[in-house]
Each structure stands twice: as C-alpha cells, then as structure tokens.
N, C-alpha and C positions, 0 to 999 in steps of 0.2 A: 564424419562429414556426409557419408552416404545416407545415414539415417536422418540427418537434418533435412535433406531434400525429400526423402520419403515422406516425412511427416508434414513438410511444407506443402507438398503438392495437393493435399486434400483441401486446402483453403486458399492457396495463392491466387487462383482465378477470381474467387469472390473478393479477396482483398483488393485486387487491382480495380475491379468494377466499382466497389464501394468507395474507393478513393476519388473517383471521378463522377459519382452519381449526382452530386449536388454542389457544383462549383459555386463558390462565393461570388456574389455580384453586387455587393453593397457599395454605394458611392462614398466619397469622403464625407459628405454632409450626413449621410445615413450612419456612417461609422461614429461621428461625433454624437449624434442623437442616441445611438446604441449605448455608448459609454455613459451618457447622462442617465439613460433609463436603468442601466445596470446599477449605477451608484444609488439611485433613488430606491430601487428595489431592495438593495442590501441594507440601506438605512431603515427602510420600512420594516424589514424582517427583524432587525435589532429592536426597534421600538415595540414590536409585537412580542418578541421572545424574551427580551431583557437580559441577554448575555453580555459579558464585559466587552468583548471586541472580536473582530474577525477580519481576515484578509481573504481576497479572492482574485482570480485571474481567468481571463478567457483568451485563448489563442486561436485565431481564425486561420482558415486554409491559406489565405494570402500571405500569412506571416505577420499580420498585425496583432499586437498584444495589448490587452486592456488589463490594467492592474488596479485593484480596488482595496479600500480599507474602511472600516467603520468602528466607532467606539474607542475603547481604551486598551492600550497595551499593558498598563499598570494603573489600576484604579486608585490605589492609595497614594502613589507618587504623582498622579495627574499626568501620566505620559500618554499622549494620544497615539492610537494605532496608525501606522503608516504601511503602505503596500510592501515595503521591504523588511518589515519585522519578520522574524523567523519563529518557528515552533517545531516541536518534535513531530516527525511524520509517522511514527509507529510502524504498523505493518505495511504501509505503502512502500517501505524499503525493500520488500520482497520482490518488487518489480525490477529493481536494479540487480539484485542477486541473480535472478533468473536470466537477465540479459548478459551478465558477466559469464555465466555458465554457457550460454549459447555462443558468445563471442569466442570462448575457448574451444568450443566444438568447431566453429568455422575455421579456426587456426590449426585444426588437426591435433590439438593437445589431448583431447579425449572425445568420447562418444557418449551422449546422454543416455544411451541404452547400455552402457557399461555397468557392471555390478559395483556398488559402492565399496564393497570389500576390497576391490582392487586398490583403492586409495586410503581406506581407513582400517583395513584388516589388522594392522599392527597396533592400533590404539588400544590401551588397556580397557576401555569401556566397551569395545566393539561387540564382543561375544554376548554381552548382556542385552543387546538391542534385538527386539523381535524382528524376525525375518532377515537377520544380518547376513545370511549366506545367499539371499536371493534378490534383495531390493536393488533397484537401479537408481541412477541419478535423476532420470526423468520422473520416476515415481515419487521421489522426495519433493521435487519441484511442483508436482501436480497434487500433492497431499494424498497420494495413493499408495503409500508404503505400508500401511497397516500399523505404523508406529504411533503410540499414543503421545499426548502432550504432557509436559510437566505440570502445567497449570490445572490439569484435570485430576491430579493426584492429591488425595487427602493428606498424604504424608508431607507433600510440599508445603501446604498451608499450615500444617501443624508445626513444621520446623520454622517457618516464617514467624509464627507467633512466639516460638521459643527464642529465636534470635532477637526479635523485637523486645521481648521481656528482659533480655540480657544486654540491651543497648545497641543491638545490631539491626539488620534489616535485609531486604532482598538483595541489596547491592553487595552484600558480603558473600554471595554465592559466586563460585567460578563457573566457567562454561562447562567444565567437566562435571561439576556437581549438578548442574541443571540436567545434563544428559543422564546423569545417574538416577534421576527420579523415575525414569522409565526402564531402568535396569531390571530385567526379569519380568516385566509386565507383558502378558501374553499379547499376541497380535490381535488387532481389531478385525482384520480380514486378510485374505490372501493378497499379496502385493499386486496392485493393478486392478483388483476386483471390487474396490470400494472407494469411498472418499471420507476423509476426516481431516479437517484443518488442524495443523499442528506446527507450532514454532520449532519444535525439536527437529522436524524434517528439514527445515531451512537452516538451522544451526549445523546440522550434519552436512548439508550441502556446502555451507561456508567452510567447514572443516576440510572438506574434500577439495575445495578451490585452493585453500592454502597448502594442502598436501601436494597437489599436482603442480602448482606454480612455484612453491618454495617462498612465496611472498605473503605479506599481510593482505588480507582481502581488500581493505579499504584503499591500499596503495594501488592494487590492480584496478579497482573501480575508478579511481581518479584518472589513472593513466589511460584506460580504454574508453571511458565514457564521460565523466564529469568535465575534465579539462577540454577534450575536443569539442564538446557541446557548449562550452562557456557557461556552465551551471555554477556560477560563483557564489551563490547563496546556499549551496548544498554541501554539507560537510558531515564527517562522522560525528556522532554525539560525543560529548565530554561533560565533565562536571561544570565547566564554565564555557558558555557558548555565546559569543558576541551577537548582539541584536536580538536576543531571545525575549519574547514577550512573557510576562508573568502568566503562569498557568494556574487556574482556579479549580478546586475540587470540592465536591459535596462532603457531607459527613453522613455515613462513613464512605471512604473511598475503597476501592477494591484491593489495593495493594498496600497502601500506607494510610490507614484510618487515623483520623485525628489531625492530619495535615491538610490545610485548605489552600496554602500558597506554595507552589512548587519551586519557585526561585527564592532562595534565602537572601537575607540582607547583604551577604558578602558576594552575591552574584552566582553562587553555586546552585545547581539543580539539586533537589533534596535527596535524590538517590543517584547512584552511578548508572547512567542510562546505557553504558556500553554493554551491559548485560544482554541487551537484545541481539547484538551481533547481526547476522544476516536475516534474522527474523524481523528486523526493522532497522535500527542502528543509524538513522540519519536525522539531522536537523535541516530543515529546508524552508521553502517559501513558495506560495502558489505561482508566482511568475516563473520560477524554475520548474515547478512541477508540470505546468501545462506544456512548456517547451519540451520537457523530458518525454511525456507520453506521446506527444505529437511526433517527435523524432523516432521514438521506439516503434510505434505501431505503423508508421508509414515507411519504415525501412531506411531511415537516415542515421539512426544511432547504431544499428546493426543492419545486415543486408535484408532485402525484401524477403528472401527465402527464410531467414531466421525469424523475421517478424511474423511471417505466416505460421511458422512452427510454434510460436508462442500461443497462437489462437487455435491450434489443432484440437479437435475433440478427443477426449480420452478414448482409448481402445475399447474399454468396457464401461460405458456409462451406467450409473446407478438408475434404479427405477424412477427416482425423483428427477434426475437429469433427463431421462428419456421423455418423461411426461411434460416437463417445463421447457426443454430446449436450452436451459441455462446450465453452465458448468464452469469449472475452474481449469484454466489452461496452465501455461508455464508462468506463474506469478501474475495471473490476471483473472478477474471475474468476467465472464462473458454472459451477458444477460439481455433479455428483451427490454427495450426502452419504451415508455408510454408514447413517444412521438412516432414510433415505427422503427423497424430495424433493430440492431443490437447496440449495446454499449460495452466498451472495453475499459476496465480500470480497476482501481483498488482503493480501499479506505485504510485508515490507521488510527490506533488509539495509543496514547502514552499518558501517564498520570498528569492531568491538567490540560490535555489537548485532544482535539479530534481533527482528522484530516480526511478529505475526499478528493479524488482526482479521477476524471472519466473523459474518454474520447468517444464521440458519436460519429462513426464512419459515414452514416447517411448524409450528414451535414458538414463533415470535415472540420469540426472544431473541438477543442478541448476545454474543460472547465476544471478548476481546482479551488478548494476552499480549506481554510484552516480556522479553527475557533479556539480561543484560549480558555476553554472551560470544558469540563466533563459533566457539569450540571445538566440534568435532563437526559443523560445517557445511561445512567444506572438506576435501577430500582433498589428497594431495600433487600438486605441479604436473606437468603433462605437457608434452612438447616442442611447439614451434610446428608448425602444420600449414597450409601455404599462407598465405592471407590471414588466416585465423582462428587466433589464438593462444589455445589453451585453457590457461589458467593453472591452474585448479583446478576440481574437480568436486564436486558435492554428495554428502554422506553423510547420516547421520541429522540431522534438524533438530529441536533441542530445543524450540524455540518451537512447532513443529507438534505434537510429541508432547504438550506441555502442553495446547495448545488442544483437541486431540482428546479427551484424558482428562477435562478439565473439562467439555466439552460432554456427554460420556457421563453424568457425575454429574447435570448439570442435567436432561437428558432423562429419566433414571430418576425423578427427583423429580417432574417435571411429569406423566409418565405415571401414576405411582402416585397422585398427587393427583387426576388426572382420573378414573381408574378407580374410586377410592373415592368420589368425589362423584357420578359418573354412569357406571356400568359400560359403558354403550353406547358411550362415546367411546374405549374402549381400542383402541389400534392405529391411530388416525386419523393 
C-alpha cells in the first residue's frame, strides 16, 4: 500500500487538475444535435470504408451516454447491428487485469513491487522464465519484465501449423503451454530498463492473482469491478457468447488462415478464446467500455490514488519514451492527442474484431469503438526472420479511424458550447 501512494504522488496533482480543466457545458438541445452528428459521422465512415458493421459509444463528463451502431452484425443472415451487440475486446482486457492487481494492493493483499517469485515460485514453469528471480508484478503490468512473448517465437507458429495439419489449432494449447514457449528464452533487457509488449507478462500476472487470492481471476474481476459498476454486457469469453456479432477476417488471417467467419453456424466462436486469459479474455460492448475507462481513470472504479498510479511514468523510460513523452503505464497507453493534452486508453484485437477505447482528460469524455472485421488491419505475410516470425504487419486500422473522427465531432461540440457560454474558455 505504501508503494501505491509513492507511485501515485507523481501524477495525482495533474490528474485532479485535468479532471476539472474542461467541464462539459452543452445544453440538452446541443446534446441531441451531438448525438445526430455522431451517428451521421459513423454512417459516413462506413460508406467510405465499406466494413460490415461497427458499434461506438461516447460518455460525457456529466454522465450522459451516447450509444451508436451502423451496418450489419451478420451480413449473411441480414442481422442489423445494434448498440448492444457484443464483440471480443482483445487486449483491452489488460486494463481490467491491471485494475484488479491495484485493487488487491489497496486491500493490502500484496504490493506491486513484490517479486513475482513470491507467488509463482513453486510453479513448474517458473525457473524457465527469464529474470524469474528478479521481476516484479509492476514490471509485468508495465511490459518491463524483459520476458518475451509467445507470439514472437517461430516455434509457436511451427507448432500451430503442425496442430492445424492434424486437425487442431491454437485453442488446443493450455495456459502452461503458452508460457512454455518462452521457457529458456534469454531476457530482452534487465527488468525495468526496457519495454516490450507481451501477453505472457499479463498471463503471468493473472496466474499471480489466482495464486494470491485462491480464486478464479474472472470471479475476482466480477466481484470487485464488473458487478459494482453495472457492466452487464462485459463477460469472460467463451465458445458461445450471447449477443455476439459475426466477426469477419481476410484471407489469410494471422492465426486461423482460411477462416473468414469467426462465429460458426452453431453459434460457437471458431476457436476457444479463453486462451487469452488476462492478456485479453473479455467479450464486451462500447457502452460498457466507455463507462469502464471513465470510472477507472477518474477514481470511481478504484481509488484516485490507484487511478493515478496507473498513469505513473516508468522509473526508467526508454529513449523513444523520453523523446515522445508517450509510454505504457499499468495497462494503459499514455499518448499525446492531436487535440492537445494526453489520451489514456487501450486497443484490442481478436480474430474477426478490433476494439479501441480512449479517455481524453482535457475534455473529460471517453470514446469506445468496436468493428466486426479485421479487414484493413493486416497486410500480407512476410517470411520468418530469425527467432521472430513476422506474420503480418499493420495497415489502416478502421477502429482507430472511427475513434479519431468521433472524438473530433465531440471536441467541436464541447468547444463550441464552452465558447458560447463563456468566451474566455475557448482553447483551454
């Protein structure tokens, strides 16, 4: 608990100031017009980009929620997308795992600067993990452990191909097998002295949460966060997920090439998505997502001190982070935003889906987007290079395009309302 406050103090003052820097002043009539403008913008983006469907939401500082949808949830069945359709959130689930870890620290269950070996030292895979005797929980959650990712290992992809040829697939891996792909792989850097995004780090953090609580991670998440916040459209992933929009993939896809529809005729997702665990592991909806990040970053999901600790800068930023001012906190990307100030949020990918959620503290609103396609997200595969097999590279990200354009609509509305109410606030 002591370290929570130590890390929180470096940003808590800025957090308080930012929360009040641009109070929302739009009238009921302006709110109605904003809703119409957002829907028109979303429809226009679909007309331009040609994706199957999307859902989006905006949550304003006043607590007013705008939920949007466009296109089709299932093209072949003629099912129109609604604001309450759900999609897989992919890595956006890391924000929830980090929040659970912080909630446990607040309760005195552990300290995020504890060595992970305190909780996982008895696991059969533990001694094969790089830096196993020195890495901390905080370093796992900040992607600063020096541990590599299973997806970067050529042997993972080779085994996937072998399993697929035998009639299996990536869903036939256990959590321990995924961790095993980094067994004996040398450290990328000294713990804390570098940055590398890795799902393995979050899977290990989830393993530690279950070890220290003696409970299933998702049960802890529901009890501490999802139920109290009323996030009823957010659940652990499963083979069958009610309200799930069809997910569409290109040829080839990065994990399951040859499959273009992620939801099968019997309603099952084509692979077992529970494989993600705390690296993702949730099916959700933009209406829930905007309320989640608004509550998280403003100190309503967890305390203001814990919310500030999420955003604390790493102790040893990389050269790139020092130059840009952007960095990864505890389950959050902190970045400069074109409108001025910072953005706090996370994206996510799952086969057939893309998600984006972001909070703008300068304006006090959150935006979330989900798209039921990964078309336009992946380029053609490249050959293997050494230990790292680069399957696919990013192109235009439709979810990001939507998020940016909807944010611009909201910002214009807020600034116009502020300037008409009090001209001296223009440009804050």
